[in-house]
Backbone bond lengths (Angstrom), bond angles and torsions (degrees), N, CA, C in turn:
res aa  C-N    CA-C-N  psi(-1)  N-CA   C-N-CA  omega(-1)  CA-C   N-CA-C  phi
1 V - - - 1.449 - - 1.518 107.58 -
2 T 1.321 117.18 133.34 1.460 121.70 173.24 1.522 107.73 -105.54
3 I 1.311 115.76 129.83 1.462 121.55 -178.51 1.515 108.89 -114.94
4 S 1.307 115.79 138.34 1.447 122.18 177.45 1.517 107.39 -139.63
5 S 1.316 117.08 132.81 1.463 119.75 -177.44 1.519 109.97 -148.33
6 S 1.319 116.00 143.79 1.464 119.87 176.94 1.527 111.10 -88.94
7 T 1.329 117.26 -4.48 1.460 120.99 178.60 1.521 110.67 -108.64
8 K 1.320 115.58 158.85 1.459 121.43 178.06 1.522 108.78 -65.87
9 L 1.327 116.94 130.32 1.457 120.67 179.28 1.520 109.89 -113.01
10 I 1.312 115.36 137.01 1.459 122.22 177.01 1.523 107.01 -119.23
11 A 1.319 116.76 131.76 1.464 121.03 175.64 1.516 108.47 -104.53
12 H 1.310 115.86 145.91 1.464 121.89 173.58 1.518 106.85 -111.58
13 I 1.309 116.59 114.20 1.459 121.95 -179.88 1.514 107.32 -123.53
14 D 1.317 116.17 116.14 1.467 121.89 -177.24 1.524 111.81 52.30
15 G 1.342 116.50 39.39 1.457 121.21 176.73 1.519 115.04 82.63
16 E 1.321 117.77 -3.94 1.470 121.62 179.31 1.527 109.23 -99.86
17 Q 1.337 116.58 144.76 1.463 121.25 178.28 1.524 110.07 -92.44
18 Y 1.327 115.92 136.47 1.459 122.18 176.77 1.514 108.17 -132.15
19 R 1.331 116.94 131.53 1.462 120.84 175.28 1.525 107.31 -83.22
20 L 1.320 116.00 127.52 1.456 120.75 -178.98 1.523 109.97 -85.29
21 P 1.340 117.46 158.83 1.467 120.71 -178.16 1.531 112.19 -56.60
22 D 1.338 116.24 148.83 1.466 121.27 179.79 1.523 112.40 -69.17
23 D 1.315 117.16 -28.34 1.458 122.05 -177.72 1.528 109.13 -88.89
24 S 1.318 116.83 -176.68 1.460 118.81 175.84 1.529 108.83 -71.75
25 F 1.300 116.60 152.94 1.459 121.63 -179.01 1.517 108.62 -151.26
26 K 1.315 115.67 162.37 1.459 120.74 -179.89 1.514 109.80 -107.81
27 V 1.309 115.60 143.41 1.458 121.25 175.89 1.526 108.87 -131.76
28 T 1.302 115.47 151.93 1.453 121.67 173.77 1.520 107.06 -114.20
29 V 1.318 115.55 129.62 1.460 120.63 -175.40 1.526 108.89 -129.30
30 V 1.322 116.33 134.88 1.463 119.15 174.22 1.524 108.00 -70.48
31 P 1.324 118.02 142.34 1.469 120.76 -175.08 1.527 114.60 -51.67
32 K 1.328 119.03 -37.56 1.469 119.71 -177.31 1.526 112.15 -68.73
33 A 1.335 118.58 -15.14 1.461 121.58 -179.98 1.524 112.84 -91.12
34 L 1.313 118.36 -8.62 1.462 120.21 -176.08 1.521 112.92 -58.75
35 G 1.305 118.91 -31.48 1.459 121.64 -179.93 1.516 113.70 -72.86
36 V 1.330 118.92 -11.66 1.462 120.23 -177.65 1.522 112.99 -106.73
37 I 1.322 117.82 2.56 1.462 120.77 177.35 1.519 107.65 -89.71
38 T 1.318 116.24 105.29 1.459 121.32 -178.38 1.519 109.25 -138.92
39 P 1.317 118.20 149.20 1.465 120.04 176.86 1.525 111.03 -69.15
40 A 1.307 116.54 142.74 1.468 121.15 177.80 1.522 109.29 -69.67
41 Q 1.301 116.81 143.78 1.463 122.16 178.31 1.522 110.21 -121.12
42 G 1.326 117.08 37.12 1.451 120.71 178.51 1.515 113.21 79.60
43 W 1.331 118.79 15.77 1.453 121.15 -179.22 1.518 110.01 -88.64
44 L 1.281 117.19 166.47 1.466 124.48 -177.76 1.521 112.25 60.90
45 G 1.321 116.83 26.95 1.456 119.85 176.72 1.515 114.71 76.54
46 I 1.324 117.58 11.67 1.462 120.62 -179.90 1.521 108.19 -97.70
47 A 1.307 116.25 121.72 1.467 120.01 179.14 1.516 109.32 -78.78
48 D 1.323 116.29 141.67 1.468 120.39 176.87 1.506 110.75 -71.27
């Protein structure tokens, strides 16, 4: 999957926050995880 976004993206991996690259990037996801990949909406104290 190639992801591209004009907004700052934060990933949560094992409870840790990671800032994703500003440009487009590729990720590999196991099929069972596809339902949990969602854009943040300012929850958990993270500002959009």
